[in-house]
C-alpha positions as a Markdown table, in Angstrom:
| # | Residue | x | y | z |
|---|---|---|---|---|
| 1 | Met | 92.0 | 109.9 | 89.8 |
| 2 | Gly | 94.3 | 108.5 | 92.6 |
| 3 | Lys | 94.0 | 108.2 | 96.4 |
| 4 | Val | 96.4 | 110.2 | 98.9 |
| 5 | Leu | 96.7 | 108.9 | 102.2 |
| 6 | Leu | 97.7 | 111.1 | 104.7 |
| 7 | Val | 98.5 | 110.3 | 108.5 |
| 8 | Leu | 98.4 | 112.9 | 111.1 |
| 9 | Tyr | 97.8 | 113.7 | 114.6 |
| 10 | Ser | 94.4 | 114.6 | 116.3 |
| 11 | Ala | 94.9 | 118.1 | 117.6 |
| 12 | Gly | 90.9 | 118.8 | 118.7 |
| 13 | Gln | 90.2 | 122.3 | 120.2 |
| 14 | His | 93.9 | 122.9 | 119.3 |
| 15 | Ala | 93.3 | 123.3 | 116.0 |
| 16 | Lys | 90.5 | 125.4 | 116.2 |
| 17 | Asp | 92.3 | 127.6 | 118.5 |
| 18 | Glu | 95.4 | 127.7 | 115.7 |
| 19 | Glu | 95.0 | 127.7 | 112.3 |
| 20 | Lys | 98.6 | 127.7 | 111.6 |
| 21 | Leu | 98.6 | 124.1 | 113.2 |
| 22 | Leu | 99.0 | 122.6 | 109.6 |
| 23 | Gly | 100.2 | 118.9 | 111.1 |
| 24 | Cys | 96.9 | 117.9 | 112.0 |
| 25 | Ile | 94.3 | 116.0 | 110.9 |
| 26 | Glu | 91.8 | 118.8 | 111.3 |
| 27 | Asn | 93.9 | 121.4 | 108.8 |
| 28 | Glu | 95.3 | 118.6 | 106.8 |
| 29 | Leu | 98.7 | 120.7 | 105.8 |
| 30 | Gly | 96.6 | 122.9 | 103.8 |
| 31 | Ile | 96.1 | 120.8 | 101.3 |
| 32 | Arg | 92.9 | 119.5 | 100.5 |
| 33 | Gln | 91.2 | 121.8 | 98.4 |
| 34 | Trp | 94.5 | 121.5 | 96.3 |
| 35 | Ile | 94.7 | 118.2 | 96.0 |
| 36 | Glu | 91.3 | 117.7 | 95.3 |
| 37 | Ser | 91.6 | 120.6 | 92.9 |
| 38 | Gln | 94.1 | 118.0 | 91.1 |
| 39 | Gly | 91.3 | 115.3 | 90.6 |
| 40 | His | 92.5 | 113.6 | 93.6 |
| 41 | Glu | 90.9 | 111.9 | 96.4 |
| 42 | Leu | 92.3 | 112.7 | 100.2 |
| 43 | Val | 91.9 | 110.3 | 103.0 |
| 44 | Thr | 92.9 | 111.9 | 106.2 |
| 45 | Thr | 93.4 | 110.1 | 109.4 |
| 46 | Ser | 95.1 | 109.6 | 112.5 |
| 47 | Asp | 94.3 | 105.8 | 113.4 |
| 48 | Lys | 97.9 | 104.2 | 112.7 |
| 49 | Asp | 98.1 | 101.1 | 114.7 |
| 50 | Gly | 96.8 | 97.7 | 114.5 |
| 51 | Glu | 95.8 | 95.6 | 111.7 |
| 52 | Asn | 92.2 | 97.0 | 111.9 |
| 53 | Ser | 93.6 | 100.8 | 111.3 |
| 54 | Asp | 92.7 | 103.3 | 109.0 |
| 55 | Leu | 96.2 | 103.2 | 107.5 |
| 56 | Asp | 96.1 | 99.3 | 107.2 |
| 57 | Lys | 92.2 | 99.7 | 105.8 |
| 58 | His | 93.4 | 102.8 | 103.2 |
| 59 | Ile | 96.8 | 101.9 | 102.4 |
| 60 | Val | 95.5 | 98.9 | 100.2 |
| 61 | Asp | 94.5 | 101.3 | 97.2 |
| 62 | Ala | 96.4 | 104.3 | 98.2 |
| 63 | Glu | 99.0 | 105.9 | 95.7 |
| 64 | Val | 100.1 | 108.7 | 97.7 |
| 65 | Val | 101.1 | 108.2 | 101.4 |
| 66 | Ile | 102.0 | 111.1 | 103.6 |
| 67 | Thr | 102.9 | 110.9 | 107.3 |
| 68 | Thr | 104.9 | 113.0 | 109.4 |
| 69 | Pro | 107.9 | 112.1 | 112.2 |
| 70 | Phe | 105.8 | 113.5 | 115.1 |
| 71 | His | 102.7 | 110.8 | 114.7 |
| 72 | Pro | 104.3 | 108.4 | 112.3 |
| 73 | Gly | 102.3 | 105.8 | 110.1 |
| 74 | Tyr | 104.8 | 103.2 | 110.0 |
| 75 | Ile | 105.2 | 102.1 | 106.2 |
| 76 | Thr | 106.1 | 98.5 | 106.8 |
| 77 | Arg | 107.5 | 95.8 | 104.5 |
| 78 | Glu | 104.2 | 94.0 | 105.3 |
| 79 | Arg | 101.8 | 96.9 | 104.6 |
| 80 | Ile | 104.0 | 97.7 | 101.4 |
| 81 | Ala | 103.3 | 94.0 | 100.3 |
| 82 | Lys | 99.6 | 95.0 | 100.4 |
| 83 | Ala | 99.8 | 98.3 | 99.0 |
| 84 | Lys | 99.6 | 97.4 | 95.3 |
| 85 | Lys | 98.8 | 101.0 | 94.2 |
| 86 | Leu | 101.5 | 102.7 | 96.3 |
| 87 | Lys | 104.0 | 105.1 | 94.1 |
| 88 | Ile | 105.2 | 107.4 | 96.5 |
| 89 | Cys | 105.7 | 108.0 | 100.4 |
| 90 | Val | 106.1 | 111.5 | 101.3 |
| 91 | Thr | 107.3 | 112.4 | 105.0 |
| 92 | Ala | 106.3 | 116.1 | 105.9 |
| 93 | Gly | 109.1 | 116.8 | 108.1 |
| 94 | Val | 112.7 | 115.3 | 108.0 |
| 95 | Gly | 113.6 | 111.9 | 108.8 |
| 96 | Ser | 112.3 | 108.8 | 106.6 |
| 97 | Asp | 113.0 | 105.9 | 109.1 |
| 98 | His | 109.1 | 104.7 | 109.9 |
| 99 | Val | 109.4 | 103.8 | 105.7 |
| 100 | Asp | 111.2 | 99.9 | 105.0 |
| 101 | Leu | 113.4 | 101.6 | 102.6 |
| 102 | Asn | 114.5 | 98.5 | 101.2 |
| 103 | Ala | 110.8 | 97.0 | 100.4 |
| 104 | Ala | 110.0 | 100.3 | 98.9 |
| 105 | Asn | 113.1 | 99.9 | 96.6 |
| 106 | Glu | 112.1 | 96.1 | 95.5 |
| 107 | Arg | 109.1 | 97.6 | 94.8 |
| 108 | Gly | 110.4 | 101.0 | 92.8 |
| 109 | Ile | 107.8 | 103.0 | 95.5 |
| 110 | Ala | 109.5 | 106.7 | 95.6 |
| 111 | Val | 110.3 | 107.8 | 98.9 |
| 112 | Leu | 110.8 | 112.1 | 99.8 |
| 113 | Glu | 111.1 | 114.3 | 102.5 |
| 114 | Val | 111.2 | 118.1 | 103.1 |
| 115 | Thr | 114.9 | 118.5 | 103.6 |
| 116 | Gly | 115.7 | 121.5 | 105.6 |
| 117 | Ser | 112.4 | 122.5 | 106.8 |
| 118 | Asn | 113.1 | 121.6 | 110.2 |
| 119 | Val | 117.0 | 122.6 | 111.0 |
| 120 | Gln | 116.9 | 125.8 | 112.5 |
| 121 | Ser | 113.6 | 124.6 | 115.0 |
| 122 | Val | 115.5 | 121.5 | 116.1 |
| 123 | Ala | 119.2 | 123.4 | 116.4 |
| 124 | Glu | 116.9 | 125.7 | 118.5 |
| 125 | His | 115.6 | 123.1 | 120.7 |
| 126 | Val | 118.9 | 121.2 | 121.3 |
| 127 | Val | 120.2 | 124.8 | 122.5 |
| 128 | Met | 117.1 | 124.9 | 125.3 |
| 129 | Thr | 117.3 | 121.3 | 126.3 |
| 130 | Ile | 121.1 | 121.7 | 126.9 |
| 131 | Leu | 120.2 | 125.0 | 129.0 |
| 132 | Val | 117.5 | 123.4 | 130.7 |
| 133 | Leu | 119.1 | 120.5 | 131.6 |
| 134 | Val | 122.7 | 122.3 | 132.7 |
| 135 | Arg | 121.0 | 124.9 | 134.8 |
| 136 | Asn | 118.9 | 121.9 | 136.4 |
| 137 | Phe | 115.8 | 123.9 | 135.1 |
| 138 | Val | 112.8 | 121.5 | 135.2 |
| 139 | Pro | 113.3 | 121.0 | 139.8 |
| 140 | Ala | 113.7 | 124.6 | 139.9 |
| 141 | His | 110.2 | 125.2 | 138.0 |
| 142 | Glu | 108.2 | 122.3 | 139.3 |
| 143 | Gln | 109.3 | 123.5 | 142.8 |
| 144 | Val | 107.9 | 126.8 | 142.7 |
| 145 | Met | 104.8 | 125.8 | 140.5 |
| 146 | Ala | 104.2 | 123.4 | 144.1 |
| 147 | Gly | 104.3 | 126.7 | 146.2 |
| 148 | Gly | 108.1 | 125.6 | 147.5 |
| 149 | Trp | 111.0 | 127.7 | 148.1 |
| 150 | Asp | 114.4 | 125.7 | 148.3 |
| 151 | Val | 117.5 | 127.1 | 146.5 |
| 152 | Ala | 119.9 | 124.6 | 148.0 |
| 153 | Ala | 117.8 | 121.9 | 146.3 |
| 154 | Val | 118.0 | 122.9 | 143.2 |
| 155 | Ala | 121.3 | 124.7 | 142.9 |
| 156 | Lys | 122.9 | 121.6 | 144.3 |
| 157 | Asp | 122.9 | 120.0 | 140.5 |
| 158 | Ser | 122.9 | 123.4 | 138.7 |
| 159 | Tyr | 126.0 | 124.8 | 136.4 |
| 160 | Asp | 127.0 | 127.0 | 134.1 |
| 161 | Val | 127.5 | 126.2 | 129.9 |
| 162 | Glu | 130.5 | 128.5 | 129.8 |
| 163 | Gly | 133.7 | 126.6 | 130.0 |
| 164 | Lys | 132.3 | 123.5 | 129.3 |
| 165 | Val | 133.2 | 121.0 | 126.5 |
| 166 | Val | 130.6 | 120.3 | 123.9 |
| 167 | Gly | 130.5 | 117.5 | 121.4 |
| 168 | Thr | 128.3 | 116.8 | 118.4 |
| 169 | Val | 127.4 | 113.6 | 116.9 |
| 170 | Gly | 126.4 | 114.4 | 113.4 |
| 171 | Ile | 127.5 | 117.8 | 111.6 |
| 172 | Gly | 125.2 | 118.1 | 109.1 |
| 173 | Arg | 122.7 | 121.2 | 108.9 |
| 174 | Ile | 121.4 | 120.5 | 112.3 |
| 175 | Gly | 124.7 | 119.8 | 114.3 |
| 176 | Gln | 126.4 | 123.0 | 112.6 |
| 177 | Arg | 123.9 | 125.0 | 113.5 |
| 178 | Val | 123.8 | 123.9 | 117.2 |
| 179 | Leu | 127.6 | 125.2 | 117.3 |
| 180 | Gln | 126.7 | 128.2 | 115.6 |
| 181 | Arg | 124.4 | 128.9 | 118.7 |
| 182 | Leu | 126.5 | 127.6 | 121.3 |
| 183 | Lys | 129.7 | 129.5 | 120.3 |
| 184 | Pro | 128.6 | 133.0 | 122.3 |
| 185 | Phe | 128.1 | 131.1 | 125.5 |
| 186 | Gly | 132.0 | 130.6 | 126.0 |
| 187 | Val | 132.1 | 127.2 | 126.1 |
| 188 | Lys | 135.7 | 125.8 | 126.2 |
| 189 | Glu | 135.7 | 123.8 | 123.2 |
| 190 | Met | 133.4 | 122.5 | 120.5 |
| 191 | Leu | 134.3 | 119.0 | 119.0 |
| 192 | Tyr | 132.4 | 116.6 | 116.6 |
| 193 | Phe | 132.2 | 113.5 | 115.4 |
| 194 | Asp | 131.5 | 112.5 | 112.0 |
| 195 | Tyr | 132.4 | 110.0 | 108.8 |
| 196 | Gln | 133.1 | 113.1 | 106.9 |
| 197 | Gly | 135.0 | 116.2 | 107.8 |
| 198 | Leu | 134.0 | 120.1 | 107.6 |
| 199 | Pro | 136.2 | 122.0 | 105.5 |
| 200 | Lys | 138.8 | 123.8 | 107.3 |
| 201 | Asp | 137.5 | 127.6 | 106.8 |
| 202 | Val | 134.0 | 126.1 | 108.1 |
| 203 | Glu | 135.9 | 124.3 | 111.0 |
| 204 | Gln | 137.7 | 127.8 | 111.7 |
| 205 | Glu | 134.4 | 129.9 | 111.7 |
| 206 | Leu | 132.8 | 127.9 | 113.8 |
| 207 | Gly | 135.9 | 127.3 | 116.1 |
| 208 | Ala | 135.4 | 123.6 | 116.2 |
| 209 | Arg | 137.6 | 120.6 | 115.7 |
| 210 | Arg | 136.8 | 117.1 | 114.3 |
| 211 | Val | 137.8 | 114.1 | 116.6 |
| 212 | Asp | 138.4 | 110.9 | 114.9 |
| 213 | Thr | 136.4 | 108.2 | 116.9 |
| 214 | Leu | 133.4 | 108.6 | 119.0 |
| 215 | Glu | 135.1 | 107.2 | 121.8 |
| 216 | Glu | 137.6 | 109.6 | 122.0 |
| 217 | Met | 135.3 | 112.5 | 121.6 |
| 218 | Leu | 132.9 | 111.2 | 124.3 |
| 219 | Gly | 135.4 | 111.0 | 126.6 |
| 220 | Gln | 136.5 | 114.8 | 126.2 |
| 221 | Cys | 132.8 | 116.1 | 126.1 |
| 222 | Asp | 130.8 | 117.4 | 129.5 |
| 223 | Ile | 127.9 | 117.8 | 127.1 |
| 224 | Val | 126.9 | 115.8 | 123.7 |
| 225 | Thr | 124.1 | 116.1 | 121.6 |
| 226 | Ile | 123.2 | 113.5 | 118.9 |
| 227 | Asn | 122.3 | 114.9 | 115.3 |
| 228 | Cys | 122.7 | 112.0 | 112.9 |
| 229 | Pro | 120.3 | 109.7 | 111.1 |
| 230 | Leu | 118.8 | 106.6 | 112.0 |
| 231 | His | 120.2 | 103.4 | 109.9 |
| 232 | Glu | 121.8 | 100.2 | 110.6 |
| 233 | Ser | 124.8 | 101.4 | 111.9 |
| 234 | Thr | 123.8 | 104.1 | 114.5 |
| 235 | Lys | 120.5 | 102.4 | 116.0 |
| 236 | Gly | 121.2 | 101.3 | 119.1 |
| 237 | Leu | 124.7 | 103.1 | 119.2 |
| 238 | Phe | 124.4 | 104.7 | 122.7 |
| 239 | Asn | 124.5 | 101.6 | 124.4 |
| 240 | Lys | 125.5 | 100.7 | 128.0 |
| 241 | Glu | 129.4 | 100.0 | 126.7 |
| 242 | Leu | 129.5 | 103.4 | 124.6 |
| 243 | Ile | 127.6 | 105.3 | 127.5 |
| 244 | Ser | 130.3 | 103.9 | 129.9 |
| 245 | Lys | 132.8 | 105.5 | 127.2 |
| 246 | Met | 131.5 | 108.7 | 128.1 |
| 247 | Lys | 132.9 | 111.5 | 130.5 |
| 248 | Lys | 131.4 | 110.7 | 133.9 |
| 249 | Gly | 128.5 | 113.0 | 134.7 |
| 250 | Ala | 128.4 | 114.6 | 131.2 |
| 251 | Trp | 124.6 | 115.4 | 129.8 |
| 252 | Leu | 123.3 | 114.0 | 126.5 |
| 253 | Val | 120.8 | 115.3 | 124.4 |
| 254 | Asn | 119.1 | 113.5 | 121.4 |
| 255 | Thr | 116.5 | 115.3 | 119.4 |
| 256 | Ala | 117.6 | 113.0 | 116.1 |
| 257 | Arg | 115.6 | 109.4 | 116.6 |
| 258 | Gly | 114.9 | 107.6 | 119.9 |
| 259 | Ala | 116.3 | 104.3 | 119.0 |
| 260 | Ile | 119.7 | 105.7 | 118.7 |
| 261 | Cys | 119.6 | 105.3 | 122.6 |
| 262 | Val | 119.0 | 102.1 | 124.2 |
| 263 | Glu | 116.2 | 103.2 | 126.6 |
| 264 | Glu | 116.7 | 101.1 | 129.5 |
| 265 | Asp | 120.6 | 101.7 | 129.6 |
| 266 | Val | 120.1 | 105.5 | 129.4 |
| 267 | Ala | 117.5 | 105.2 | 132.5 |
| 268 | Glu | 120.4 | 103.4 | 134.1 |
| 269 | Ala | 123.3 | 105.6 | 133.5 |
| 270 | Leu | 121.4 | 108.3 | 134.7 |
| 271 | Lys | 120.7 | 106.6 | 138.1 |
| 272 | Ser | 123.9 | 105.3 | 138.5 |
| 273 | Gly | 125.3 | 108.8 | 137.9 |
| 274 | Gln | 127.4 | 108.2 | 134.9 |
| 275 | Leu | 125.1 | 110.5 | 133.0 |
| 276 | Arg | 124.0 | 113.8 | 135.0 |
| 277 | Gly | 121.4 | 114.5 | 132.6 |
| 278 | Tyr | 119.3 | 113.4 | 129.3 |
| 279 | Gly | 116.6 | 115.1 | 127.4 |
| 280 | Gly | 115.6 | 115.4 | 123.9 |
| 281 | Asp | 111.9 | 114.9 | 122.2 |
| 282 | Val | 112.2 | 111.3 | 120.1 |
| 283 | Trp | 111.3 | 108.3 | 121.4 |
| 284 | Asn | 110.8 | 104.6 | 120.0 |
| 285 | Pro | 108.0 | 104.1 | 119.3 |
| 286 | Gln | 106.0 | 107.1 | 118.9 |
| 287 | Pro | 103.7 | 107.8 | 121.0 |
| 288 | Ala | 105.5 | 106.6 | 123.3 |
| 289 | Pro | 104.1 | 104.2 | 126.1 |
| 290 | Lys | 103.0 | 105.4 | 129.2 |
| 291 | Ser | 105.7 | 102.7 | 130.7 |
| 292 | His | 108.4 | 104.2 | 128.9 |
| 293 | Pro | 111.3 | 104.5 | 131.3 |
| 294 | Trp | 112.3 | 108.0 | 130.1 |
| 295 | Arg | 109.1 | 109.3 | 131.2 |
| 296 | Ser | 110.2 | 109.1 | 134.8 |
| 297 | Met | 113.9 | 108.4 | 135.1 |
| 298 | Arg | 116.1 | 110.9 | 137.2 |
| 299 | Asn | 119.4 | 111.1 | 138.3 |
| 300 | Lys | 120.6 | 110.8 | 142.2 |
| 301 | Tyr | 119.2 | 114.1 | 143.0 |
| 302 | Gly | 115.9 | 113.7 | 141.6 |
| 303 | Ala | 116.3 | 115.7 | 138.4 |
| 304 | Gly | 118.5 | 115.0 | 134.9 |
| 305 | Asn | 115.4 | 114.4 | 132.7 |
| 306 | Ala | 114.5 | 117.0 | 130.1 |
| 307 | Met | 112.0 | 115.0 | 127.8 |
| 308 | Thr | 109.5 | 116.3 | 125.6 |
| 309 | Pro | 107.1 | 115.1 | 123.0 |
| 310 | His | 108.6 | 115.0 | 119.3 |
| 311 | Ile | 108.0 | 118.8 | 119.0 |
| 312 | Ser | 111.4 | 119.9 | 118.2 |
| 313 | Gly | 110.9 | 119.9 | 114.3 |
| 314 | Thr | 107.2 | 120.9 | 114.4 |
| 315 | Cys | 106.8 | 124.5 | 115.6 |
| 316 | Leu | 104.6 | 126.4 | 113.8 |
| 317 | Asp | 107.2 | 127.9 | 111.8 |
| 318 | Ala | 108.4 | 124.7 | 110.8 |
| 319 | Gln | 105.2 | 123.6 | 110.0 |
| 320 | Ile | 104.9 | 125.9 | 107.3 |
| 321 | Arg | 108.0 | 125.2 | 105.9 |
| 322 | Tyr | 107.5 | 121.1 | 105.5 |
| 323 | Ala | 103.8 | 122.2 | 104.6 |
| 324 | Glu | 104.8 | 123.8 | 101.6 |
| 325 | Gly | 107.8 | 121.6 | 100.8 |
| 326 | Thr | 105.0 | 118.2 | 101.1 |
| 327 | Lys | 103.0 | 120.5 | 98.2 |
| 328 | Asn | 105.9 | 121.1 | 96.2 |
| 329 | Ile | 107.0 | 117.6 | 95.9 |
| 330 | Leu | 103.2 | 116.2 | 95.4 |
| 331 | Asp | 103.0 | 118.5 | 92.5 |
| 332 | Glu | 106.3 | 117.3 | 90.8 |
| 333 | Tyr | 104.5 | 113.5 | 91.0 |
| 334 | Phe | 101.1 | 114.5 | 90.3 |
| 335 | Ser | 102.6 | 117.0 | 86.9 |
| 336 | Gly | 105.1 | 113.5 | 86.2 |
| 337 | Arg | 107.7 | 116.2 | 85.8 |
| 338 | Asn | 109.6 | 114.1 | 88.5 |
| 339 | Asn | 112.2 | 117.1 | 89.2 |
| 340 | Tyr | 112.4 | 116.9 | 92.9 |
| 341 | Arg | 115.0 | 118.5 | 94.8 |
| 342 | Pro | 118.2 | 115.8 | 95.1 |
| 343 | Gln | 118.3 | 116.5 | 98.9 |
| 344 | Asp | 114.7 | 115.5 | 99.0 |
| 345 | Val | 115.0 | 112.2 | 97.7 |
| 346 | Ile | 115.6 | 109.0 | 99.6 |
| 347 | Val | 114.9 | 106.6 | 97.6 |
| 348 | Ile | 113.7 | 106.4 | 93.9 |
| 349 | Asn | 113.7 | 104.3 | 90.7 |
| 350 | Gly | 114.6 | 100.9 | 92.7 |
| 351 | Asp | 117.5 | 102.8 | 94.6 |
| 352 | Tyr | 119.1 | 105.0 | 97.2 |
| 353 | Ala | 119.1 | 108.4 | 96.3 |
| 354 | Thr | 123.0 | 108.8 | 96.6 |
| 355 | Lys | 123.3 | 105.9 | 93.5 |
| 356 | Ala | 120.3 | 107.1 | 91.5 |
| 357 | Tyr | 119.4 | 110.5 | 91.8 |
| 358 | Gly | 122.8 | 112.2 | 92.9 |
| 359 | Gln | 124.3 | 113.0 | 95.9 |
| 360 | Arg | 122.5 | 114.2 | 99.0 |
| 361 | Lys | 123.4 | 117.5 | 99.9 |
C-alpha cells in the first residue's frame, strides 16, 4: 500500500454549498473512495508552507503527490531529497512549474499534468479580462456599488476592443482559442509570437499573422495577452526593458504564470502610463501576500487593475475535467501499465518528455 498526498485549498462552507467544487480538501477531487479501493492511503491537506507543514511531514513517505496550480504545493529540490519513496507528481490542472523538474529527473520521478483540461476556461477568462480592462468596467462597477453616478469619471478611460491590434505571446491551445474568440469583435489585426509558426491554413482561419520578434509585435499591439509556459527563458520576461518596447498605453493580460512578469516593473509601468491596464489571475507566489503590489496598483486615472485569484482554469467545468484526468493518470500508474497520454507527460524515466516519451502535442 502506498501513500498518496493530495495538496488542495480549503473551501469550508463553500464545499458544502457546491458539491461540484472538487478542487478542495473537503471534496478531494472526488477520488478518495476510489484510491482507498485500490489499497492505497490518501492524506489530504491545505497546509503546504514552512518546514513544519503537513506537506513536509507527509512527503517523507509519500509515493504519489498531487497538487494544483491554484494552491500549489511547491515540490522543491529540498523536499524531493527527503521524499525517498516518491515516484510520481501529478498536477491536477495544467502547469507543473511548482515542481523542480531537474531534481525530479535526477531521482527518476515522473511528473504529469492534465493537459487540455483548462484551455477553454482560460481562453474565456482572457477575453473577459480584456473586455473588463478596455471598457474600464471595474471602476464603473465600484462606483455604482458605492452609490455614485459619475459617467465622465469612467468614460474618460473606456475604449472599444473593435479596431484594436491584439497580440498573443504563445500560440498554443489557449492562445489560439483566445484569438478565435476575439475575431468576431472586429479587431484591426491579430498577431502572434511563438518559436514555431502555425500551419498556413490555421493562420488563415484565425486571421492571425506571425511576427518574427517579440519586440516587433509589442510595438504594434494595443492589447497583449501572455499565453506561454513558465521556464528559464520566460521567467521575468516582461521586465522594465521589455515593457518599454510596448506601445504606450497598451493593456497587458497574463493568465499564464505570475513569474513571467516582474511585479514591481508592471506596477511602475501602470503608474507611469506606459501600461494603461494590467489584468490576470496568476501571482508569484500563490497565494499572494497582502502586500503584493498587484493588489492595489492603479493607472493615472485610478483604474487599470483587473486582478483575480488564480481562478481562470478552475471553474466548476474545468474541475470536473482535471479531476477525471488525475484519476486516469493514477489508474495507469497504480495498474503498472504507465500508458499515459503523451501530452500529459512532463518528465519521465529521468528525462524530459520530448526526449523520453515522444514530442508533446
